[in-house]
One Martini backbone bead per residue (centre of mass of N, CA, C, O) as a GRO file, in nm:
protein
  196
    1MET     BB    1   8.063   9.813  10.025
    2ASN     BB    2   8.081   9.531   9.888
    3LEU     BB    3   8.226   9.280   9.749
    4THR     BB    4   8.216   9.125   9.473
    5GLU     BB    5   8.258   8.832   9.325
    6LYS     BB    6   8.433   8.949   9.098
    7GLU     BB    7   8.632   9.105   9.283
    8ILE     BB    8   8.735   8.863   9.440
    9ILE     BB    9   8.854   8.717   9.197
   10GLU     BB   10   9.048   8.946   9.115
   11ILE     BB   11   9.206   8.956   9.384
   12LYS     BB   12   9.300   8.666   9.383
   13ALA     BB   13   9.462   8.697   9.121
   14LEU     BB   14   9.647   8.927   9.224
   15LEU     BB   15   9.744   8.725   9.479
   16SER     BB   16   9.867   8.458   9.329
   17THR     BB   17  10.131   8.631   9.320
   18PRO     BB   18  10.407   8.759   9.413
   19ARG     BB   19  10.427   9.087   9.572
   20ALA     BB   20  10.440   9.429   9.607
   21VAL     BB   21  10.327   9.551   9.926
   22THR     BB   22  10.132   9.827  10.049
   23ILE     BB   23  10.048   9.955  10.377
   24LEU     BB   24   9.799  10.192  10.482
   25THR     BB   25   9.748  10.448  10.730
   26HIS     BB   26   9.671  10.669  10.956
   27ARG     BB   27   9.721  10.919  11.137
   28ASN     BB   28   9.749  10.844  11.445
   29PRO     BB   29   9.748  10.546  11.528
   30ASP     BB   30   9.547  10.295  11.623
   31GLY     BB   31   9.442   9.981  11.693
   32ASP     BB   32   9.299   9.944  11.416
   33ALA     BB   33   9.520  10.037  11.226
   34LEU     BB   34   9.738   9.841  11.330
   35GLY     BB   35   9.589   9.569  11.328
   36SER     BB   36   9.506   9.561  11.028
   37SER     BB   37   9.788   9.595  10.902
   38LEU     BB   38   9.932   9.350  11.038
   39ALA     BB   39   9.736   9.127  10.961
   40LEU     BB   40   9.768   9.164  10.655
   41LYS     BB   41  10.069   9.118  10.640
   42PHE     BB   42  10.072   8.827  10.753
   43PHE     BB   43   9.884   8.711  10.541
   44LEU     BB   44  10.051   8.782  10.282
   45GLU     BB   45  10.316   8.628  10.369
   46LYS     BB   46  10.190   8.339  10.322
   47PHE     BB   47  10.220   8.420   9.989
   48ASN     BB   48  10.503   8.577   9.943
   49HIS     BB   49  10.468   8.857  10.004
   50VAL     BB   50  10.591   9.192  10.007
   51ALA     BB   51  10.520   9.354  10.312
   52LYS     BB   52  10.440   9.700  10.389
   53VAL     BB   53  10.421   9.931  10.659
   54ILE     BB   54  10.266  10.257  10.673
   55LEU     BB   55  10.321  10.539  10.884
   56PRO     BB   56  10.287  10.871  10.913
   57SER     BB   57  10.310  10.816  11.227
   58GLU     BB   58  10.347  10.751  11.532
   59TYR     BB   59  10.294  10.519  11.782
   60PRO     BB   60  10.167  10.406  12.054
   61PHE     BB   61  10.325  10.237  12.309
   62ASN     BB   62  10.078  10.040  12.391
   63PHE     BB   63  10.143   9.876  12.095
   64ALA     BB   64  10.429   9.721  12.125
   65TYR     BB   65  10.321   9.413  12.144
   66LEU     BB   66  10.301   9.391  11.852
   67ASP     BB   67  10.366   9.216  11.601
   68GLY     BB   68  10.579   9.396  11.375
   69ILE     BB   69  10.594   9.705  11.462
   70ASP     BB   70  10.908   9.760  11.411
   71ASP     BB   71  10.865   9.733  11.079
   72CYS     BB   72  10.749   9.990  11.051
   73ILE     BB   73  10.702  10.274  10.850
   74VAL     BB   74  10.785  10.606  10.936
   75TYR     BB   75  10.752  10.889  10.772
   76ASP     BB   76  10.866  11.103  10.983
   77LEU     BB   77  11.150  10.915  10.995
   78ALA     BB   78  11.122  10.777  10.672
   79ARG     BB   79  11.057  10.914  10.386
   80ASP     BB   80  11.205  10.771  10.153
   81LYS     BB   81  11.113  10.483  10.225
   82ALA     BB   82  10.809  10.534  10.199
   83VAL     BB   83  10.800  10.635   9.907
   84GLU     BB   84  10.931  10.385   9.778
   85ALA     BB   85  10.712  10.179   9.871
   86ILE     BB   86  10.493  10.309   9.696
   87LYS     BB   87  10.630  10.325   9.408
   88SER     BB   88  10.701   9.994   9.412
   89ALA     BB   89  10.421   9.908   9.417
   90GLU     BB   90  10.156   9.685   9.307
   91ILE     BB   91  10.008   9.707   9.589
   92ILE     BB   92   9.752   9.903   9.766
   93PHE     BB   93   9.660   9.938  10.099
   94CYS     BB   94   9.373  10.104  10.251
   95LEU     BB   95   9.342  10.163  10.604
   96ASP     BB   96   9.119  10.336  10.805
   97PHE     BB   97   9.041  10.525  10.549
   98ASN     BB   98   8.848  10.765  10.322
   99ALA     BB   99   9.097  10.973  10.270
  100LEU     BB  100   9.395  11.111  10.156
  101ASP     BB  101   9.419  11.335  10.388
  102ARG     BB  102   9.478  11.115  10.624
  103ILE     BB  103   9.797  11.094  10.491
  104ASP     BB  104   9.873  11.347  10.379
  105ARG     BB  105  10.143  11.361  10.170
  106LEU     BB  106  10.086  11.062  10.074
  107GLY     BB  107   9.834  11.103   9.897
  108LEU     BB  108   9.967  11.194   9.628
  109ILE     BB  109  10.143  10.941   9.589
  110VAL     BB  110   9.912  10.740   9.580
  111ASP     BB  111   9.751  10.870   9.346
  112GLU     BB  112  10.010  10.834   9.140
  113ALA     BB  113  10.016  10.549   9.162
  114LYS     BB  114  10.017  10.239   8.967
  115ALA     BB  115   9.886  10.079   9.160
  116LYS     BB  116   9.677   9.882   9.303
  117LYS     BB  117   9.376   9.971   9.485
  118ILE     BB  118   9.274   9.898   9.833
  119LEU     BB  119   8.982   9.962  10.021
  120ILE     BB  120   8.952   9.941  10.389
  121ASP     BB  121   8.647  10.048  10.559
  122HIS     BB  122   8.418  10.232  10.823
  123HIS     BB  123   8.369  10.503  10.698
  124LEU     BB  124   8.231  10.766  10.571
  125ASP     BB  125   8.254  10.847  10.254
  126PRO     BB  126   8.429  10.724  10.029
  127GLU     BB  127   8.670  10.776   9.823
  128PRO     BB  128   8.727  10.716   9.459
  129PHE     BB  129   9.061  10.609   9.448
  130ALA     BB  130   8.999  10.310   9.417
  131ASP     BB  131   8.959   9.999   9.262
  132TYR     BB  132   8.879   9.892   9.554
  133ILE     BB  133   8.578   9.879   9.771
  134PHE     BB  134   8.562   9.816  10.130
  135SER     BB  135   8.258   9.931  10.279
  136ASP     BB  136   8.141   9.952  10.638
  137THR     BB  137   7.961  10.139  10.871
  138ALA     BB  138   7.859   9.887  11.058
  139ALA     BB  139   8.129   9.836  11.140
  140SER     BB  140   8.342   9.842  11.412
  141SER     BB  141   8.594   9.778  11.214
  142THR     BB  142   8.863   9.702  11.020
  143CYS     BB  143   8.920   9.428  11.147
  144GLU     BB  144   8.651   9.305  11.075
  145LEU     BB  145   8.701   9.336  10.763
  146ILE     BB  146   8.956   9.163  10.742
  147HIS     BB  147   8.822   8.906  10.826
  148ARG     BB  148   8.617   8.906  10.591
  149PHE     BB  149   8.825   8.910  10.366
  150ILE     BB  150   8.958   8.640  10.431
  151MET     BB  151   8.695   8.476  10.407
  152ASP     BB  152   8.621   8.559  10.113
  153LEU     BB  153   8.895   8.414  10.011
  154GLY     BB  154   8.909   8.130  10.173
  155GLU     BB  155   9.144   8.188  10.439
  156GLY     BB  156   9.085   8.120  10.750
  157LYS     BB  157   9.322   7.909  10.810
  158ARG     BB  158   9.548   8.150  10.827
  159ILE     BB  159   9.469   8.218  11.111
  160ASP     BB  160   9.669   8.326  11.364
  161ASN     BB  161   9.793   8.465  11.642
  162SER     BB  162   9.897   8.730  11.512
  163ILE     BB  163   9.642   8.799  11.359
  164GLY     BB  164   9.441   8.775  11.596
  165GLU     BB  165   9.567   8.990  11.784
  166ALA     BB  166   9.541   9.225  11.589
  167LEU     BB  167   9.232   9.209  11.548
  168PHE     BB  168   9.149   9.229  11.849
  169THR     BB  169   9.260   9.508  11.898
  170GLY     BB  170   9.055   9.657  11.715
  171LEU     BB  171   8.797   9.564  11.849
  172ILE     BB  172   8.854   9.678  12.133
  173THR     BB  173   8.920   9.981  12.066
  174ASP     BB  174   8.659  10.054  11.876
  175THR     BB  175   8.453   9.944  12.130
  176GLY     BB  176   8.540   9.962  12.423
  177SER     BB  177   8.509   9.665  12.500
  178PHE     BB  178   8.206   9.628  12.379
  179LYS     BB  179   8.026   9.910  12.432
  180TYR     BB  180   8.045   9.997  12.119
  181SER     BB  181   7.991   9.955  11.780
  182THR     BB  182   7.816   9.702  11.756
  183ASN     BB  183   7.754   9.370  11.624
  184SER     BB  184   7.705   9.051  11.546
  185MET     BB  185   7.974   9.023  11.387
  186THR     BB  186   8.170   9.106  11.607
  187TYR     BB  187   8.114   8.847  11.782
  188ARG     BB  188   8.188   8.639  11.566
  189VAL     BB  189   8.477   8.727  11.533
  190ALA     BB  190   8.564   8.698  11.826
  191ALA     BB  191   8.496   8.396  11.846
  192ASP     BB  192   8.681   8.297  11.622
  193LEU     BB  193   8.944   8.403  11.749
  194LYS     BB  194   8.918   8.250  12.016
  195ASP     BB  195   8.914   7.963  11.894
  196ARG     BB  196   9.215   8.012  11.771
   0.00000   0.00000   0.00000
């Protein structure tokens, strides 16, 4: 499910003024979950949105090198703060998961939130809980889709080293260093990030 031209225009309008944005990913986050969430956070901050990343559980220490990872709110460690970030959000991005049960107890809170919800994911059979769904099971990773999302918005020039490193992390981890789950777009995204 690619975003239609109409949906892209609507999302651009939604993002045209600074808003409170919350970004969520799945429990036991891997490199793709973390990379896509942080890359999107850095991208949105370029437009003066206040973006917060919520992780249902702690991240593996081997991803501690990622810029901004210390600013993520871990639900298991700061429940009230995480719930408040969801309830006060105007826009919620759901990354690298296809069903609300992948974020455990946060799923009900997200479902009840009044914010506009945007799902970006590459897993099978996304649940229809979001206002906008960008889902492609042929994609190597959600990081690949975040790159496409940024390009679809016409904002490729905004990709800097922090965004690029985060996106490349997801490409590398979800493909086992390009050993599996790749397609031609995966290599185009990798090449574009390397060029930058």
